[in-house]
C-alpha positions in Angstrom: -86.5 -14.2 32.3 -89.4 -15.7 30.4 -90.6 -17.9 33.4 -90.1 -14.9 35.9 -92.5 -12.7 33.8 -95.0 -15.5 33.3 -95.0 -16.1 37.0 -95.5 -12.2 37.8 -98.0 -12.1 35.0 -100.4 -14.7 37.2 -99.7 -12.5 40.3 -100.4 -9.1 38.3 -103.7 -10.7 37.0 -104.7 -11.5 40.7 -103.9 -8.2 42.0 -104.9 -5.9 39.0 -107.3 -3.0 39.9 -107.0 -3.4 43.8 -105.1 0.0 44.3 -103.9 2.7 42.1 -102.8 6.3 42.3 -105.6 8.1 40.5 -105.5 5.8 37.3 -108.5 4.7 35.4 -109.9 1.3 36.7 -110.0 -1.6 34.4 -110.8 -5.2 34.7 -108.4 -6.1 31.8 -105.2 -8.0 32.7 -102.1 -6.4 31.9 -100.5 -7.0 28.5 -97.4 -9.1 28.3 -95.5 -6.0 26.8 -96.4 -3.9 29.9 -95.2 -6.6 32.2 -91.8 -6.8 30.4 -91.6 -2.9 30.7 -92.4 -3.0 34.2 -89.7 -5.5 35.1 -87.0 -3.7 32.9 -87.9 -0.5 34.2 -87.5 -2.0 37.9 -84.3 -3.4 37.0 -83.0 0.0 35.6 -84.2 1.9 38.6 -82.7 -0.8 41.1 -79.3 -0.3 39.3 -79.7 3.4 39.5 -80.2 2.9 43.4 -77.5 0.4 43.8 -75.2 3.0 42.1 -76.2 5.9 44.3 -76.6 3.8 47.4 -78.9 6.1 49.2 -80.5 5.2 52.6 -83.8 6.2 51.3 -84.9 8.1 48.3 -88.1 9.1 46.5 -89.2 8.2 43.0 -91.8 9.5 40.7 -93.3 8.0 37.5 -95.4 9.1 34.5 -98.8 7.6 35.3 -100.8 9.8 33.0 -100.3 12.2 30.1 -100.4 15.6 31.8 -98.4 17.4 29.1 -101.3 19.9 28.5 -100.7 21.1 32.2 -97.1 21.4 31.5 -96.4 18.5 33.9 -94.4 15.3 33.5 -94.5 13.0 36.5 -97.8 12.3 38.3 -97.1 10.1 41.2 -94.2 10.0 43.8 -93.3 7.5 46.4 -90.6 6.7 48.9 -88.0 3.9 48.0 -86.0 2.1 50.5 -84.4 -1.3 51.0 -86.2 -4.3 52.6 -84.1 -5.5 55.7 -85.0 -9.1 55.0 -84.4 -9.4 51.3 -82.1 -6.6 50.6 -84.5 -5.5 47.6 -85.6 -2.1 46.9 -89.3 -1.2 47.7 -91.6 1.6 47.4 -93.9 2.9 49.9 -96.7 5.2 49.0 -100.4 6.1 49.4 -102.6 4.4 46.8 -106.3 4.8 46.0 -108.5 1.7 46.2 -109.9 1.3 42.6 -113.3 2.7 42.0 -113.6 4.4 45.6 -112.5 7.4 47.4 -110.5 5.3 49.8 -106.7 4.8 50.1 -104.0 3.0 52.1 -100.1 3.1 52.6 -98.6 0.3 50.5 -95.2 -1.3 50.4 -94.4 -3.1 47.3 -91.7 -4.1 44.9 -90.3 -2.0 42.0 -92.0 -3.9 39.4 -95.4 -3.4 40.9 -94.7 0.2 40.9 -94.5 0.5 37.3 -97.2 -2.1 36.5 -100.2 0.4 36.7 -101.3 1.3 32.9 -98.3 3.9 32.9 -98.3 6.5 30.1 -94.5 6.3 30.2 -91.9 4.1 31.9 -89.5 7.0 32.6 -88.9 7.7 36.2 -87.4 10.3 38.3 -85.1 9.5 41.1 -85.0 12.3 43.9 -82.3 11.9 46.4 -82.2 14.0 49.7 -79.0 15.0 51.4 -77.7 12.4 53.8 -79.1 14.0 56.8 -82.5 14.2 55.7 -82.3 10.6 54.4 -81.6 9.6 58.0 -84.6 11.4 59.3 -86.8 10.0 56.7 -85.9 6.4 57.5 -86.6 6.8 61.1 -90.0 8.0 60.4 -90.9 5.5 57.6 -89.8 2.6 60.1 -92.5 3.7 62.7 -96.3 3.5 61.6 -97.3 5.7 64.5 -95.2 8.5 62.7 -96.2 8.1 59.0 -99.8 7.4 59.9 -100.1 10.6 62.0 -100.3 12.5 58.7 -102.6 10.1 56.6 -106.0 10.5 55.8 -107.9 7.6 54.1 -110.4 9.8 52.3 -108.8 10.0 48.9 -109.0 12.9 46.4 -106.9 12.9 43.3 -107.2 17.1 43.3 -107.1 17.5 47.0 -106.3 21.2 48.1 -102.6 21.5 49.6 -103.8 23.2 52.5 -106.8 21.4 53.7 -107.2 18.2 55.5 -110.7 16.9 54.3 -108.9 14.6 51.8 -105.6 13.6 50.9 -103.6 12.1 47.8 -100.5 10.2 47.1 -98.3 13.4 46.6 -99.7 15.2 49.4 -98.9 12.3 52.0 -95.3 12.2 50.9 -95.0 16.1 50.9 -96.5 16.3 54.5 -94.5 13.7 55.7 -91.3 15.2 54.6 -92.2 18.1 56.9 -91.4 15.8 59.8 -87.8 15.6 58.7 -87.2 19.2 57.6 -88.9 21.1 60.3 -86.0 21.3 62.7 -87.2 21.6 66.7 -90.8 21.7 65.5 -92.9 18.7 66.3 -95.1 18.0 63.2 -97.8 15.7 64.8 -100.7 16.7 62.6 -101.6 17.5 58.9 -102.6 21.0 60.1 -99.2 21.5 61.6 -97.5 20.3 58.4 -99.5 22.6 56.1 -98.8 25.7 58.4 -95.1 24.7 58.3 -95.2 24.5 54.3 -96.9 27.8 54.0 -94.3 29.4 56.4 -91.5 28.0 54.2 -92.9 29.2 51.0 -94.2 26.0 49.5 -96.2 26.8 46.3 -98.6 24.4 44.8 -99.2 23.9 41.1 -102.2 25.6 39.7 -104.2 24.1 37.0 -106.9 25.9 35.1 -110.0 23.6 35.0 -113.5 25.1 33.9 -116.8 24.4 35.5 -117.6 21.6 32.9 -114.2 19.8 33.4 -114.9 20.2 37.3 -118.6 18.8 36.9 -117.5 16.0 34.8 -114.8 14.8 37.1 -116.9 15.1 40.3 -119.9 13.2 38.4 -117.9 10.2 37.1 -115.1 9.6 39.3 -115.4 8.6 43.1 -111.8 9.8 43.6 -112.3 13.5 42.6 -113.8 16.3 44.6 -113.4 19.9 44.6 -115.3 21.1 47.7 -112.1 21.4 49.9 -111.0 24.2 47.5 -111.5 27.8 48.3 -114.6 29.0 46.6 -112.8 32.1 45.3 -110.1 30.0 43.7 -112.3 27.2 42.5 -114.9 29.8 41.0 -112.0 31.5 39.3 -111.1 28.1 37.5 -108.0 27.8 39.5 -107.4 24.5 41.2 -104.1 24.2 43.4 -102.8 20.7 43.9 -99.4 19.1 45.0 -97.2 18.0 42.0 -94.1 16.2 41.6 -92.5 19.5 40.0 -93.8 21.6 42.8 -92.4 19.1 45.5 -89.0 18.8 43.8 -88.7 22.7 43.5 -89.6 23.0 47.1 -87.0 20.1 48.2 -84.3 21.9 46.2 -85.0 25.1 47.9 -84.9 23.8 51.6 -82.3 20.9 50.9 -80.1 22.1 48.1 -78.1 18.9 48.3 -81.1 17.1 46.6 -80.2 15.5 43.4 -82.7 14.6 40.5 -81.9 11.7 38.1 -84.0 10.7 35.3 -84.1 7.1 34.6 -85.0 6.7 30.9 -87.8 4.5 29.6 -86.6 0.8 28.4 -86.7 0.5 24.9 -89.2 -2.4 24.1 -87.2 -3.6 21.0 -84.1 -4.3 23.3 -86.1 -6.5 25.9 -85.8 -9.9 26.0 -88.7 -12.2 24.9 
């Protein structure tokens, strides 16, 4: 175990800071305890996936402390098995550190947790078998999942505008391809129209003008100019969150299950 963590630590140092989901950039290498937690969290999530045996699922993590907004999970990704290795891997949109650019990443479960997380608890979300089949088809074809991808990242992107996109928004809009029966979703505009039609409700954050100004001035990946003026100037910022997504999924796909994978206890991890 020690050799495995040491090898991964070297890789993590090399990759640290390349891409993140709205996290603070840092040049500091990950701490050994963080690496151990990432590996243990990955093992626990992998075990939960092996037990459930979905074709594909979603997983959410606690990247930041959002408790003052009444939120727990900050970032969501698809998770599926790599056909070659048989290992579970995540597929998600990540922001290039210190920029307003993003890309779609595929990476192992340990990498998913090695991102300066507030907590190593995760939420496993498993849609119905029929939805899983459709999701898998779309994730296997880059032309399908890139149709709804915009590389201009905004951590607080407005859910019903296409100027920017963030991690949760890409996942939510891509899901419309699977659930919009007999409707071809080949653009973000169509995805958002369908979400409105089906009653998707984003989460509203109450952010005052000074908070908005600070975010816009000091972070390249935060913007508010895609939000409607009447909402923005009323200090109401609507965004796609994990909780709004899970509530919507339960509404349109009642067979969806949610399973919390607890944070590992550091004292119980091997040295």
